[in-house]
C-alpha positions, 0 to 999 in steps of 0.5 A: 500500500503506497500513499502519496500526498497530491494535494493539500486542501486550503481549508482553514482550521476549524475555529475553536468552537463548542459544536464542531471539531476536526478529527482525523481518526477514531481508533477502537479497542485500544489498550494503551491510552488509559484503563480498559478497552478504549476508543481514541479520538484523534484531533487534527492540529498540533502547535508543537514540533517534536522530531519523534512525532509518530502521527505526522498526519496530525500536525497540520490542522488542514484537511489533506488529500492523499492518493493510495497508489495500490487502488489508483486506476491512473485515469486520464484525466485525473480529477484528484477528487476524493468524492469523484475518484472511481476506485477510492484511491484518493482519500482525505485525512481529516473531517469535521464532526459535530457533537451529535455525530461524534457522540453517536460514533463513540457510543457504539462501543459502550458495551466494551467500556462497561465490560472492561472499565474502559472509555474514551480518550481524546488524543491528537495532534493536541486536543487543547487546540479544540478544548471547547468542543472537547469539554462539551463532548465529555460533559455529554459522555459523563452523563452516560457514566463513560470513563474519560481521558485526554492525552496532552502536552499541557501547553495552553492557557489554563483557562482552556485546560482546566475546564476540560481536565475537570471533565476527565477521569484521567489526564495523561500529561506528557513531560518531555524535555525538562530544559526550558531553552531546549523545549522551546527551541526543539519542540516549540513548547513553553515549559514554564507554562506546562509545569505550572499547568501540571501543578494547577491541575494537581492542586485542583484535584485532577487525576494527572498521570505524568508520562515521559517519552524516552527518546534517544538524543532528546529525553533518554538520559539521566539528567532529564529523568532526574529533572522529571523526578525532582519536579514530580516528588513535591507534587505527591504524584507517584505514578509514572508512565515511560513511553519508549521511542519506536519507529512505527511513524516512519512509514507515515512520513514516507507515504506522506512524502515528508522527511523522517528525521528520526529514521536512523535512530535506534529504539531504546534497549531494554537496559536503557529503559530499565535504567530509567525505570529504576531511577524512578522506582528508587524514588518511590514511583510506580512505573508503567512502561507504555500506557 
């Protein structure tokens, strides 16, 4: 299966509104994005520039059109239109959904939520770019008793983050580079705001679960891990998820005709992951690898 980007539709970003959002995927039966069996909704658009991002299709907030070479009939002339393509070779990445539409979609999986203790996780991209919609969406789901979670880098005004976090049973909160200058230069992340937001959520009684991506050459080192632990210990948080780097995103970059700068980077060894885990466990943390 080969995809190639042939067109980038000049759709504007969905304005931050409470009744419509732009997503690019709904992944069912996930076991790694919160407790139980989960349905994960991936929001389109991210303000950050993490070199290791495994979802390059999530970065642009625009709807994009790609071509699936294996389906292409090489029509002449080609309309390059996902609606008109006779073979389905052309398809869009991204679509706009209303609250009603998304509620209908995810509640198809309610039986799995109830049997496993699972629920719905909002991911991305960065869900905080469309926080108003996400907040209203979770208000609906909580009326059904559905367990709710978000995955976020936490880099947004607290006025946007806190109302959403209060509708969550879990906030899976990524702590990446712990040097402010490096975080800004390499990731376009405002680390002081991220750390303050984390503490504000804890003070508000939100169930925050910190996660650290273990990225060779970036976050996979004793210094960065020591800074994470030193930050977390006073907060009273004693859970920590470690997310080892992987190469699963590489085919997406190639198929989207984008450069994958991490192509030559080897995933962490078992010993390297164990070293980070032991550092945290010595400080009393309950560590989960993955999740």
